[in-house]
N, C-alpha and C positions, 0 to 999 in steps of 0.2 A: 535454279532456287539459288540467288546467288550469294545469298549465306550459309550454304550449306558449312564449307569450313571454320566460320568462323561458331557457327552452331553451334558442332563437335568440340571447339575449345574450351564452349564457355561453363559455366559452375551448374548454368541451369539445365542441360540438354547431360551434364557429369549427374548430379544428382537422382535425374528421373532413371539414366541407365543403372545408380551403385543402387537404387530403391527394387527395382528390376531384377540386379541378382541377388540382392542380399533378399527376397523374395523364394527365389529361388534355391540361393543355400538353406534357408530353414528345411522348405519341402524335402528334399535332402539328407539332413540330417549336418550339415556341411557350416564348416565355422572357419571365415575369414580373418588368417593369422596376419596380413601384415598390407597398408594400404595399396589400394588398387593404382595400376600404372597405366599410363599413356604411350602407348611408343609413334615414332614422328608417324605422321599419315598424309595420304592424299587426297583429295576429291571424292573419286569414287570408294573410298571407304575406311573408317577406322577400326582399332584394334584398342581390349582393353585386356590386359593381365592382371589374372585375379588370385593372389594366393591361397590356396586353402590346407585343412590340414588335410585332407585325404591328395597334395599335387595343387601344381596350376592350372586354373583353368583358362582360356580363352571367348571373352565376349566380342562379339565383329556386331559394325553396322553399316548395311552397303547404305551408298547413293541409291535412292529412288530407284534409280533407272533400272534395277538388281534385287529389290527387297523382296522377287521368288526364290533368292540361293537358298532362304532358311528353310522352306518346304520345300524345294527340289531337294537338298542333301536328307533333310529328315526320314522321306520318300525313299531316296536310295540306299539309306541305312536299315529301312526293312527291308530294301529288295535284296542285296550288295553287300551286307552288314560284314562280312571277309577285306572290304576295299573301300569302304565306307565309315570315317569315323561318328558313331552315330550321339547328334548333341543333349547334351540335362538337357536344352528346353530351347524352343522358339517365341517369337512375338511376329510374327507374320505379317500385321500391319505395319508394322518398323522398322520390319526386316533385321529382326535382334536376334541371336541366337548365340547359347553359352555353351560350350565347349571341353570336353579335357584336353590335356596335351597329352601327343603321345611321341614323345620329343623330340629327337634333330631330325630333318630333311637330309633327303641322298646329295644333296648337294656342299654339306655340310661335311663330304667326307672328301673334295677336293680331288675326285678318282678320274684319271684320263683313262678309264679299262670301257671300250666300246661294250661287256657285258654288260654294266651298271644300264645301261642304255637299254638294250637289248631287255633287261627285266623290269626297266620304265614301260616303253613300249606296251611286250606284250603281259603282263599280268592290265595293262591298262585297256587289251583288246579284250580278254578273258571279262571283266564288267561289262564294256561294248555289248559281247554278246550276249551273255546272260538276262541284259535291259529290255534286249529287241522285243520280247511277247510282253514290255508292261508298259505302251505305248500310253496305252489312257492316263494308268495311272501317273506315270511321268505329266499328260496334258493340263491334270487336275491337281496335280502339283505347281500350275506355273513356268513351265520348261518347253518355249518358244519351238515350233518348228520353221526351221530352213530349209526348203526342199530345192534342188536341182532342176529341178522343172520347172521352178517357176522363177529362178532368177535371174531370164531376162527378160522377164519382165519387170521384177523385181527394183533390176538395174536401170532400167528406162525410168523408172519412176523417179528414184531417188536424185538421176540428170535433171530430170524435171525443175525439182527441189533446188537443186543447189545452182541450178542455172536462174530462178527466181531473187537468190538470197543478192542483197546490194552487193555492187561492185568493189567495196572496200570491206567486208564481212569474212570472218575467216573460214569458209566454208563455202563461199564462192569459189565457179567453176567458171571458166570466158568460156566462149564459144567453140574458139578453136580443142580447148580441153572435154568437154561434151562430142563434139564431132568425131574428135579420135576414140572415145573411150563406144559411143554408140557405135562406131563402125565395128565394135569389138561385139555387137551380140549376136551374129548368129554364131560367131567361132564360141559362143557360152553356153547354146543352144545344143551343138554339137558337143562340147562336153560332157553338159548335163547327158543328152542319149547316151554316150560312150560310156557313163558311169550306170544310167540305168540299166544297158546291155547282161550286163555283170548277174543283176538280178539280188547286191549285197543292199540289204534291208538299212530304213534312215536308226540310229540309235546316238545315243548320248554323246554328244562331239565335244571333249572337253573345254575344246577354244583359246585354251592355256600352261597344255599340257610341257611341266619341265620336270626334272629335278629336285626342286625347290617346292614343288608340291605333293611330294613323294614322303612319308614318312619312313626311314630307316625300322626295317622288319624286324621284330624278336632274334628270328633261326633266319638260316638260308631258305629252308620251304612256304616259311611264313609268306603269303600274299601280301601285295605291297599296300596299305593303305592312303589314298587319297582325297585331298582336301582341296577348298579353293575355286569352286562350280560357280562364281558369279559369272563369268563369260559366258556358260553353256549353254548349247539350244539341240533341239533332236534334229540330229542334218545329218549327213554320209557319215560313217564313222572314220574312214579314208583319210578326213579333211583334218585331222588330230594332228596327223605327223606333219602339221608346219613350223607349227613351233617348236618342236624337237628338232627336228633338222635346221632351222635357223640358228637354235639355240649352241649344236654340234659345232656348228658350221661356224658357231662364231667362237667359240672357246676352244676349238680345237685349232684355229686357224686355218682350214681346211676348203677345199672346193668339195660341191655335193654330190662327188662319183668320188670323195674318197671310200680306197675298199672299208674302213670301219663302219661309215655311215651306211653303205651296201648293204652293212651285215645289220647293222642294227633296223633297217627299211622292210628287210629280207626274214628278222624275229618277228616282226609284227607281219609279216603281211600271210606267213604260215600259217595263219590264226584264219586265214581267211578261201582256206583255199577248197573249201567245204562249195564254197559258188562260181570256182574259177580257178585251174589251177596257177601254180604263181607266175610263172612268165607272162601270163598275162593279165595279172593283179601288178603286176612291176607297171606296166603302162598305163594302169590307173590312176599313179599316183600323177601322175602332171594333169589330169583335171580336175583332181582330187582339190590341188595345190588352190586352182581359179576358185574353188565354191571355200575353200581356208580361209585365203584374203575377203572374201565378202563375207563370211562370215563376222572373220576380225573386225569388217566395217562396222557391220553391225550392233556389236558389241560399242566399240564406239561410240556409234550414232546416239543409244538408247543413255550414253552416259553422260554425254555432249548436253545433254539436253537438259539439263539440271546444274552447266559449269559456269561459272562466270566469264566476263571476256577475258582476263588472263589466262585461264588455264582454256579456254577455246584456239588462243590466240597461239595456245605452247604445246595443242594435243589434237586442235583441227586438224592441221597439215599432213598428221602422222597417220589422222584417219581417211583421209584421201589418197593416202598413198597406196592405201591397199583399194581403193576402186583404178588406177591409174595403172597400176602392172596386175591387171587382175588373172592375164593371160603369159606373166613371165616365168619364162621356161627354170625348169629347178637344174637338171641332165642328174638324175641321181642314179640313170641305170641309161 
């Protein structure tokens, strides 16, 4: 859908969205107090800010590759309401969602205290654990499963697709790169076996978990509420730690084995000790990162199917880097 960004910037789309927002507001007895504003957006989603007499609301439409977020969030808001913002309304056929504002995010605190990150990952582990029994409801909402057990086959199939692309295509991979990644397939299978041996079930993997996707809580004991689940999959939970690790390393200009980062990872892993001792769980972080990168790749892939040439060339290499670095070690522990 090469005209996606142009459509979102157009008057016709804006009128359609505003009409739907108006219907939702009327159904709740709310009144819009100021004109709707549209912040700058990328090709993966757009937002509208809707001021009302009961506070600010947020309208969101996703790239068609991520339309399922509206239904996924709605399902999660029923299952783990303490951790997710309940939308006022959704329109799943268009990926529309209208949600109340919950204030500033944890990123706005500009804190360098590792305990803030420990809170982000610990509360998210609680969310993941609570969702384990609800596989069927999440599946019905449109949450796709990426099981490490089938990862090697998926990588092999994707390599065939990239090889068949024209040589000048943004997501083409040459023969040498194909051979290099294909040589890693046995190690990918071994990583999947290692994770399976611990027995942690699949559950929601945020796939973009960071402190700008969690609201500041109203009190020190109130659970964190998370948002922006467009990249999410049902996958191995430990894979959710790739983005926090990368963000902490970048913000703190620190290596993966920085003591603060180790403490954050330990805070997360403590929640999974019903399945294995924490000493064993620490060893599972490295294989989990392989599948985290594959999850990132899958998210970019479904987005780029709707991208124009400019965005393909800009973000295609970012997607392919996840394939090139599937087994890149982090060295946290």
